[in-house]
N, C-alpha and C positions, 0 to 999 in steps of 0.2 A: 235877558241869558244868565240862567242859574252857570253855575260846578255844578260839576258833573263827584258826589261823594262815587268812589268807586267801593268804598267797603260795604256802605250799602246794597249797592247793585250785583256787589258776588261776596258773601255773608259766607261762602264754603272754604274760601278762603282761609281763612280763619285757623281751620282746620289743618292746615297743614303742618306737616311737621319738619324737621331742619333745615329751615327757608327764611332768612334774615329780611325785614319788611323794609330793606332800599332795593335787594334783591329783588323783591316782590315786586315793586314801584315799575323796575327800572324792565323787569318784561312786560309789564302792563304798558311804559313807554312804549319798547319796542311793536309792540299788536296793533300800537291806535296809531303808528307811524305807518305802518303797513296797511289800516281801514283809509288812513290820509292817502297814500297814494295809489290806491286801487281806486277811489274816486275823484281826485284832480293830478294825477298822475306823476307830481312830484312831493315829496316835503321837505325840499329843502330852505323853502320860505314860509316855513312854519315853525311853529317852538309849541313845545311838547309839554306844561309844567305839571309834574307831580312832585303833591305837597306830604310827604313823608310821613310826617303826624297825623294829622288829621285822613289821609286818603282821597284829597281831593285834585281834582285833574282839570286843566284848561289845557285849551288847542287856541294857538294864533296863529291865522293866516295874512301873510305882508303881500301887500300886489304894487305895482308900480302904476300910478295915474298917467294917463295916454290921449290921447288927442281923442275924439270920435274916427271910428272907422280904423286908426291905425295899428289898433290892437296885435301883435303877430302871436301872442299867446297867452288867453284867457286865465290860464291858469298863475300865470308870472302878473300880469295884466290887467287891469280894467280902467274902460276907455270913462272918461271925463265926463257923461252923464250919466253910467252906474254909480259916476262917485260920487258924485251931488246930491243923487236920490241918497244916498249912505250918512256922507255929511257935507253941506250946501257948501264948508272951509276951505274943502280943498281943489289943488290947481294940478292944472300939470306940472307933472315931477315929482307930486308929493307920492307919499306911502300909505297905500290905506289900511291901517289893522282893524283887521274883524276877530270877534272870537266867532270860532264852528261849534258849534250843541249836539250834544249825543246823539240826540236826534235827530239828524241833519244827514244823519248818514243809512237812514233808514231801517226797518225791524228786521229785516234778513241781514241787512252786513254786521247790525248787532248780534244776535243769534249767533251768524258764525264767528265774531270777534271774538264771546264767550264763550265758545268749543275751541276756539283756537289755544286760546286763555288756558282755560282749564287742562289742555293736551305740554302747552308750553310747564306748566305749574307743576304736571305731577313727572314729566319729563325732569325736570332741575331736580326735584325730592329725589328721585333715585338715583342720578349721581352723585348728590349727596348724601345719600347713604351709601353708597358704592367708595364714597372715599374716606367717611368716618369710618368706614370695619375694613378699608384697607389697607388703612395706618393701624390697627387695633389688632391685627393680626400675631397671633401667639398670648393676648390678653386672654382673662380668664372672664365669661359673663355666664351674669343668670339668669337664667326667663321662667315663662311658666308654660307647661306643654299643655301644647291648644289641641291638637289634632293627630295621632297613630295609626302610624300605617302599616303593611307589612315590612319595608323597604329601608324606610325611613320615619322619624317624630317630626312635627313641627314645632317650634319653641317661638315666641314671640318672648324679645326683650322689655323694659318698661316701657317704653312709646312704641310699642304695638309694631315694632320690624320683626319680620321673618326669619326663622333661620331653621335651619335644617341639619339635623341631627340622622344620619345616617346610619344604616342596623352595623354596616364594617365599621361605624368610629365609637362603638356602645361596647361594654362591658360587657360578656357575653351573663352575666346574673343583670344584668341591669332590667327593672320591670318598671315601664311610666306608665299612667293613666292621665287623663284631661285632669289641667289644675296644679300636679306638682309641680314642683320648684325642682329644677334641675342645673348641672354647675359644667360647665365644660370651656375648651379654648376653643378659638378662633381661629383655623385650620386653612382653609382658604377660600377667598373672596372672589369670583367672577363676573363677571357680567354675560346675562345670556337674551339671547332677541330685549333689548333693549330694559332688559330687569336685573338687579344685584342678585346676585345666590350666594350666600350666605354659605360654610359649611362647620360647623362646629364638633369640636371630638373629645373622648372621653378615654383615647386609650389611645394621645399620642405620647408620645414621654414629655415633653413640654407641660401637657398639662400636670401631670404627677410633680415636675419642677418647680412649677409657682406655687401648687398644694405647702411644696416645703417652703418658697419665698411665705409664701404666710401663715406659716405656723411656724417657721424658724426665724426670728428676730436678723442673728448672726448672717444668717443665710442673707437677706433682705438689704442685711447693711454690709456685704461684699468683705465680713473678717471670715466666713466660709464660702468657698468654692463647690458647685458641683461641678464636678469632669466630669459624671458621665453618665446615663442613665439607659437602661435596657429591662423592657417590660415586656413579658405573656400578660397583656391585661386580662385584669381576674383572677390569675391565677400567683404569679410570682414577678420580683419586680428586684435589681439591682439597683442601690445608687452608690457612686463611689465621690468620695467627697475629701477636703483639702483643706488645711486651717492656716492662713497666712501669720495665725499668734501661737506660739508656744506653750500658751497658757490654756487656750481653749482645743478641748478633746470633743472635734468635728463629730462620729461616731454618738456620743450621748449626748454632746448638743442635738444634736438631727434628731434622737429617740425620745430624751427628756427626763424630768423623777416623774420615774414606775412607769417610761410611756410613755406620759401624758403627750408630749407633741405629737409622735407617729401614730397611734392610736383615730385621731381626726379623721387624717390624712386614710389611714388602713379603712376605717368606715365608708366614707367617702367611696371608697376603690372597690367596695362588694368585699370588703377583708382580704383583700389582695396582700399576700405575703411579702415584707417588704424589709432586703438585708441592707444595713447601710454600709456601707464596706471604705475604710480608711486607703486612700488613693498612696498608690507609692511609685516608684519609676524603678523597684527593685522589679522586673519581671517576675519571678520566681513566688517572692512575697504573695506580690500583687493577685496571680495565680491562686495562689495557697486562702489567700482571703476569700477570694473571689468564689470558691468554691466552702467557701463556710455554706452547712455547718460541719462540714466532713472535715477528721484529720489527717492530713499526709503523708506520706512517707518520706518520697522521697519524689523529684522532678526531672524530666530528659527533655530541653529543647533543643527545637529548631528551626532558630532565627531565619532561614534560608525560607524554608518552607511554613515557615508559622506556625508550626506545631509544639504541642504541647506532650508529651506520655506521663500522664501519672499512676504515681503507684501507691495502694491503698491498705491497710489494713481489711481481712474479709468485711469487717461488719461495719468498714466507713463506704463499702462502694454503694450500697443503695443512697447512703443520705449526700455523696459527690454526686451522683445521677439525679436524685430529686422524682418526687413524685410526676411521671410521665415525663420524665426527661427531661424537663426544663428547667433545674439547677444547673447542672453541667451547660446544656446550649445556651443560658443568661450566660452565665460563665464565659465562656468561647466571647459571644457577642462584646462581652465588657472589656475581656483583655485582648480583644483582635485574632488568639490565636483559636487554631483547631485542637482541643484536648480531650484524648485517648485516654480510658481509665482501666490500667490494670491492676487485678487482684496481688497483694506479695503474699505469694503460698510461703505457711511455715516447715521450716525446713523437716519438723518429724510428720507433717501430711501429705501423706499421701494423695498425688494428684495428677489427671490429663486433662491436657489441653483439648478443647473441644473438636478443631481441627481432624487431631487424630480418630475422628469417627466421621467424618468425610466421607465416608465406603458405605453407612448405612442411612444419613442423615444428611439431609439436601442441604448446598452449601447457603440458600436463601435463606433454610431457617437460622443454619447456623453464624452468616450475617444479624440475623436481627436478633438471636440472643447478643450477639458482639457490642450490637449499636446499642446497649444497654448496659456496657462494661460487665458484662459474663461471658469470660473468655475460659473457663475453664471445667470441667465437669463436675464437682463438688460448689461451682459455687452457684449454678442452673440446682441443680437439689437444693439445697440452700436455703429456696425459694418456697414456697406453695402456690401447685397449680392458678389458684383463681390470682393471685397475686401475679405473676405470666402472661397469663392472658390478661391484664390489664398494663404492664407496662409494654408490651410486645403488641405486633398486629398481626398474633397467633388463634387459630380457633384454640378451644379448650381441647379435643381430639389429638387432634396435633400435637398437642403442649403434652398432653398424656406418653404419648408415642417417643417420644424424645424423653421424657422422665424416666420412662420402662428401660429404655436404650441404653443409659448412662446407670440407672440401677444395675444392671444387668455385672458393669464393669466390676463391682466394686464386692459382688457374690462369689 
């Protein structure tokens, strides 16, 4: 009676990842106990011994010897005549211990066991992958692009596990092809139809935070803390930082000598414009820093409504708003205040509030100009047709009509 070498019998098990040998052997034992129960009705009187070092498995069955004709359960008892044929020295009351070979179960049972075994191992492997990545949510992972679809990209990690990078989690300027290396953050891990679904992201604020931790040792060591990050992926980001050491300039440390530290992050994020801001509890100063690079003349806060009226020189309005309104939008998210920008009129400069033209221009058109900080006639006239079309949601013809009406006021 020879041993059953499982490693020889099931060669493919060597290829399973994330499963340690003892766990795999435990699964093997469970499968064989199931086979025993199907054949003999019980496995209570059977010992299944698995050698985790060499993969050997032995099955030993114990039955009590009883008088001939007195066996009440042939699975647990063996009659004396049959026992004597097995071992002439056995007597009534002794235990007959025999080894059961794999072959004795029959070809069909072995094939069924093999199928069950593969199914259990695969299930176990999926559970291990799920647990592994569930514990890594928020970490950066590097993988290789395997396939690019319209709505998502399939990325494989260094162990061949599948990661999904949805289009919504990609920076607009991202373009991937098979074989490309990609870095992203693990943002969500779910179990879908017994399969782990691992979602990664390049647009999450946490991705930018992890990049800073990798590039700036003072952040990694806890000397500088990132208080908050807001992003318009691929366009602009604002990062508020604070230092616990008065000797360390948090903004300077994050940017690095001649921008050496931040350049790598900007390249990774497809030239996303990153503003690093020194955090402060002084709200007025915080809003002022958040609207950088614009220079603010004065700020009026309404703490109850969480709004801030910001007044600037005419040449600073466009800087405060930023291209596509990203700067003012992100400043509002960073500070938690809704920011309205107002142009500070020159005492010697006659101007007219655009609301004065409500009888000639539709109110929704006027609101579109006010939305981007243009609340006077001259502030609108100061910009070209092309610039106004780009910043607002208005058609070129509409912009030209408005400019014509406003211009007439000063002729």
